C-alpha positions as CSV (number, residue, x, y, z in Angstrom):
1,M,117.8,124.5,71.8
2,T,119.8,125.8,74.8
3,R,120.3,129.5,75.1
4,A,121.8,131.7,77.8
5,C,121.8,135.4,78.6
6,I,123.1,137.5,81.4
7,E,121.3,140.3,83.2
8,Q,123.4,142.0,85.9
9,D,124.0,139.2,88.5
10,N,121.6,136.7,87.0
11,I,122.1,134.2,84.2
12,Q,119.0,132.9,82.4
13,L,119.3,129.5,80.8
14,T,116.6,128.5,78.4
15,L,116.2,124.8,77.6
16,S,113.9,123.0,75.2
17,K,111.4,120.6,76.9
18,A,113.5,117.7,75.6
19,E,116.7,119.2,77.0
20,A,115.1,119.9,80.4
21,L,113.7,116.3,80.5
22,V,117.1,114.8,79.7
23,L,118.8,117.0,82.3
24,F,116.1,116.1,84.9
25,E,116.5,112.4,84.1
26,W,120.3,112.5,84.5
27,L,120.0,114.4,87.8
28,A,117.3,112.1,89.2
29,R,119.1,108.9,88.1
30,N,122.4,110.1,89.6
31,W,120.7,111.3,92.8
32,E,119.5,107.8,93.4
33,K,123.1,106.5,93.4
34,T,124.6,106.3,96.8
35,Q,127.6,108.4,95.9
36,W,125.4,111.6,95.7
37,N,124.8,111.1,99.4
38,V,128.5,111.1,100.0
39,D,129.6,114.7,100.2
40,D,133.2,113.7,99.2
41,I,132.3,114.0,95.5
42,F,131.5,117.7,96.0
43,I,134.2,120.2,96.5
44,H,131.8,122.4,98.4
45,P,128.2,121.9,99.7
46,A,127.0,124.6,97.4
47,E,127.6,122.3,94.4
48,K,125.2,119.8,95.8
49,A,122.7,122.5,96.7
50,V,122.6,123.9,93.2
51,L,122.0,120.5,91.7
52,I,119.2,119.7,94.1
53,D,117.6,123.1,93.4
54,I,117.8,122.6,89.6
55,E,116.2,119.1,89.9
56,G,113.5,120.4,92.2
57,S,112.8,123.4,89.9
58,L,112.3,121.1,86.9
59,V,109.8,118.7,88.5
60,P,106.7,121.1,88.4
61,L,107.6,122.2,84.8
62,L,107.8,118.6,83.4
63,D,104.2,117.3,83.5
64,V,105.4,114.0,82.0
65,V,107.5,112.9,85.0
66,F,104.5,111.0,86.5
67,R,103.1,109.6,83.3
68,A,102.9,105.9,82.8
69,D,104.8,106.3,79.4
70,Y,107.5,108.4,81.0
71,D,110.3,106.0,79.8
72,K,109.1,106.3,76.2
73,I,108.9,110.1,76.4
74,V,112.5,110.3,77.9
75,E,113.8,108.0,75.2
76,K,112.3,110.2,72.5
77,A,113.9,113.2,74.1
78,Y,117.3,111.5,74.0
79,Q,116.8,110.6,70.4
80,D,115.6,114.1,69.4
81,I,118.6,115.8,71.1
82,Y,121.0,113.3,69.7
83,M,119.7,113.8,66.2
84,Q,119.9,117.6,66.5
85,S,123.5,117.5,67.7
86,N,124.7,115.4,64.7
């Protein structure tokens, strides 16, 4: 379950593993689309930089990214989150 807290100038966002995996999958899938390489979709280069940093930060935390059954794991994460939200 997603939680957030603030400490001075930092915001800490806590995601479940399923949430992190769904976020990573969305970022990775959309990064592959050519429009992410077109800077016109971003108002400022900082937006693109933040998304790249988030995706890169998630990779070492998600040991399932390189597993053969990754697609099944992602599908389960989608289902788990969907079921929790309903």
